[in-house]
C-alpha positions in Angstrom: 0.0 0.0 0.0 1.3 3.4 -1.0 2.4 5.7 1.9 0.5 8.9 2.0 2.8 12.0 1.8 2.4 14.4 4.6 3.3 18.1 4.4 4.5 18.0 8.1 7.8 16.1 8.4 9.7 15.6 11.7 13.5 15.3 11.6 15.4 14.8 14.8 12.6 16.4 16.7 12.2 19.4 14.5 9.3 20.3 12.2 9.6 20.8 8.5 7.2 21.8 5.8 7.3 19.6 2.7 5.4 20.3 -0.5 5.8 18.4 -3.8 5.2 20.6 -6.8 2.8 19.3 -9.4 4.1 17.5 -12.5 3.3 20.3 -14.9 5.7 22.5 -13.0 8.3 20.3 -11.2 11.7 20.6 -12.8 10.5 22.7 -15.7 12.5 25.8 -16.8 11.2 29.3 -15.9 11.1 32.3 -18.2 13.9 34.9 -18.1 11.6 37.4 -16.4 10.3 35.9 -13.2 8.7 37.9 -10.3 10.3 37.9 -6.9 7.0 37.0 -5.4 7.3 33.5 -7.0 10.9 32.8 -6.2 9.8 30.3 -3.4 8.9 27.9 -6.2 12.2 28.2 -8.1 15.7 26.7 -7.9 17.6 30.0 -8.6 20.9 28.2 -9.6 19.2 26.0 -12.2 16.5 28.5 -13.3 13.9 25.7 -13.0 11.0 25.0 -10.7 11.8 23.0 -7.6 10.8 19.3 -7.3 9.9 19.8 -3.7 9.8 22.7 -1.3 11.4 22.1 2.1 11.1 24.7 4.9 12.1 24.5 8.5 9.3 25.7 10.8 11.8 26.0 13.7 9.4 24.2 16.0 9.9 21.1 18.1 7.6 18.2 19.1 6.3 20.1 22.1 4.9 22.6 19.6 3.2 20.1 17.4 -0.2 21.9 17.3 1.5 25.1 16.3 3.4 23.2 13.6 0.2 21.8 12.2 -1.3 25.3 12.1 1.8 26.7 10.4 1.8 23.9 7.8 -1.9 24.6 7.0 -1.0 28.2 6.3 2.0 27.2 4.2 -0.1 24.8 2.1 -2.6 27.6 1.4 0.2 30.0 0.6 2.1 27.6 -1.7 -1.1 26.6 -3.5 -1.8 30.2 -4.2 1.7 30.7 -5.6 1.3 27.7 -7.8 -1.9 29.1 -9.3 -0.2 32.4 -9.9 2.8 30.7 -11.6 0.5 28.8 -13.9 -1.4 32.0 -14.8 1.9 33.8 -15.5 3.1 30.9 -17.7 -0.2 30.8 -19.6 -0.3 34.6 -20.4 3.4 35.2 -20.8 5.5 38.0 -19.4 4.1 41.5 -19.0 4.8 43.5 -22.1 4.6 46.9 -20.4 4.6 48.4 -16.9 2.6 51.4 -15.8 3.8 54.8 -14.7 3.3 53.9 -11.0 5.8 51.0 -11.3 8.3 53.2 -13.1 8.0 55.8 -10.3 8.5 53.0 -7.8 11.7 51.8 -9.5 13.1 55.3 -9.7 12.3 55.9 -6.0 13.9 52.6 -5.0 17.1 53.4 -6.9 17.4 56.8 -5.3 16.7 55.5 -1.8 19.1 52.6 -2.2 21.9 54.8 -3.3 21.5 57.1 -0.3 21.0 54.3 2.1 24.3 52.6 1.0 26.1 55.9 1.3 24.9 56.4 4.8 25.8 52.9 5.8 29.3 53.3 4.4 29.9 56.6 6.2 28.7 55.0 9.5 31.0 52.1 9.1 34.0 53.8 7.5 36.7 52.4 5.3 39.8 52.7 7.6 42.1 54.4 5.1 45.0 56.0 6.8 47.9 57.5 4.8 51.3 57.9 6.4 52.0 61.5 7.5 55.4 63.1 7.1 55.5 64.0 10.8 55.0 60.4 11.9 57.5 59.1 9.3 60.2 61.6 10.4 59.6 61.4 14.2 61.8 58.9 16.0 59.9 57.0 18.7 61.4 56.7 22.2 60.5 54.8 25.3 59.1 57.9 26.9 57.2 59.0 23.7 56.2 56.1 21.6 54.2 56.6 18.5 50.7 55.6 19.5 48.4 54.2 16.7 45.3 56.2 15.9 42.4 54.6 17.8 39.9 52.6 15.7 36.5 54.2 15.7 33.5 53.9 13.4 32.9 56.5 10.8 35.2 58.0 8.2 38.8 58.9 8.7 40.2 62.0 7.1 41.6 60.0 4.2 38.3 58.1 3.9 36.6 61.4 3.3 39.1 62.5 0.7 38.8 59.2 -1.1 35.0 59.3 -1.1 34.9 62.9 -2.3 37.2 62.1 -5.2 35.1 59.0 -6.1 31.8 60.9 -5.8 33.1 63.7 -8.1 34.3 61.2 -10.6 31.0 59.3 -10.7 28.8 62.4 -10.7 30.7 63.8 -13.7 30.3 60.5 -15.6 26.6 60.3 -14.7 26.2 63.9 -15.9 27.8 63.1 -19.2 25.7 60.0 -19.6 22.5 62.0 -18.9 23.5 64.7 -21.4 24.2 62.0 -24.1 21.1 60.1 -23.1 23.2 56.9 -23.0 22.7 55.0 -19.7 25.8 53.1 -18.6 26.0 49.4 -18.1 25.3 49.6 -14.4 22.0 51.4 -14.9 20.9 48.9 -17.6 21.7 46.0 -15.2 19.7 47.6 -12.4 16.7 48.1 -14.7 17.0 44.5 -15.9 16.8 43.3 -12.3 13.8 45.5 -11.4 11.9 44.3 -14.5 12.7 40.7 -13.8 11.3 41.1 -10.3 8.0 42.1 -11.9 8.0 39.5 -14.5 8.1 42.1 -17.2 9.7 42.1 -20.7 8.8 45.5 -22.2 9.6 46.6 -25.7 13.1 48.2 -26.4 11.5 51.6 -26.5 9.8 51.2 -23.1 12.9 49.7 -21.6 15.0 52.7 -22.8 12.5 55.1 -21.2 12.9 53.3 -17.9 16.7 53.3 -18.2 16.7 57.1 -18.8 14.5 57.6 -15.7 16.8 55.4 -13.6 19.8 57.3 -14.9 18.2 60.6 -13.7 17.6 59.0 -10.3 21.2 58.0 -10.0 22.4 61.5 -11.0 20.1 63.0 -8.3 21.4 60.6 -5.8 25.0 61.3 -6.5 24.3 65.1 -6.3 22.9 64.4 -2.8 25.9 62.3 -1.9 28.3 65.1 -2.9 26.3 67.5 -0.8 26.4 65.2 2.1 30.2 65.0 1.8 30.3 68.8 2.0 28.4 68.8 5.2 24.7 69.1 4.2 22.2 67.1 6.1 20.2 65.1 3.6 18.0 62.3 5.1 17.7 58.9 3.7 13.9 58.4 3.2 12.4 54.9 3.5 10.9 54.0 0.1 7.4 52.7 0.5 6.5 53.1 -3.2 8.3 50.0 -4.4 6.3 46.8 -4.6 9.3 44.5 -4.1 12.3 45.0 -1.8 15.9 44.7 -2.9 17.7 41.4 -2.2 19.9 41.5 0.8 23.3 43.1 0.1 22.6 42.9 -3.6 22.4 46.1 -5.6 23.5 44.2 -8.6 26.6 46.3 -9.0 30.1 46.1 -7.5 30.9 49.3 -5.6 34.2 49.9 -7.5 33.2 48.3 -10.7 34.8 50.1 -13.7 37.3 52.1 -11.5 40.5 51.8 -13.5 43.3 51.5 -11.0 45.9 52.6 -13.6 44.2 56.1 -13.8 43.7 56.0 -10.0 47.4 55.7 -9.6 47.9 58.9 -11.6 45.1 61.1 -10.4 45.8 61.1 -6.6 49.4 62.1 -7.4 48.1 65.2 -9.2 45.5 65.8 -6.5 48.0 65.3 -3.6 51.0 66.7 -5.4 52.9 67.5 -2.2 52.9 63.9 -1.1 55.4 61.4 -2.3 54.7 58.8 -4.9 55.1 56.3 -2.0 52.0 57.8 -0.4 50.2 57.6 -3.7 51.0 53.9 -3.8 49.7 53.6 -0.3 46.4 55.1 -1.4 46.1 52.6 -4.2 46.9 49.6 -1.9 44.5 50.8 0.8 41.8 51.5 -1.7 42.1 48.1 -3.1 41.7 46.7 0.4 38.8 49.0 1.0 36.9 47.6 -2.0 36.1 44.5 0.0 34.5 46.7 2.7 32.5 48.7 0.0 31.3 45.4 -1.5 29.9 44.3 1.8 28.0 47.5 2.2 26.8 47.7 -1.4 27.7 51.3 -1.5 28.3 53.4 -4.6 29.1 51.9 -7.9 31.8 53.5 -10.1 30.5 53.2 -13.6 32.7 52.5 -16.5 
């Protein structure tokens, strides 16, 4: 006799939700544009529907009644997602999105950029260039050279580096806006936002959205430059967007497109009174800082 599958599974005393997807979906490939709301059904690495859904309920045997209620809710939720997925597959991707969705994308891009900037300034990078006074001073037992205390926030050299980067990016964004040619980072962001909504608009509609996102990036970088000059510009929570950004994923590496060869030359002109050795120290520290910037998702440098 066949064993009846249950959606509530116990493993080592812990409750799990188990749901086998129907045959018309299980293991089948998904379209390129797939909404975030239906990601629960999908194996992201393979870009196919899952065979089964497994989810820990984080409940033990003593909470069996709670586990049963949770499973009942999960069954209803998953069944609804399956119905929505079938409907999407039947009608195909959305060919156009409305002005409200475009405004939501633009607001999200601007809010994300300012939030990442604020997070970076709160955390700091930790860049500290050698000072001539410290290099020339000979330490003694009575007067040792004490290292600068580690504190959150920006060091003086962090601020100089961010001002230099913000000016560079702002200028590039201005030129891109004048030429009406969105850079690759903007196009990638638009592609991500459209994929979340399961939309595949026409090339003309996509270009319209890319131009609006480019304008949002330019406004955000203008705000960041003002912040670095001391203006108080709050980061407003974006409630207009229908779908939140993935954790730590803006889709763009913070220092993507920053050519280190040109970076080696420019600081030497900018800090002409410092030795080339200090310039090399900037480059090394900035490379090391790229890892910190990646973790925060702050500020892409467009190519």
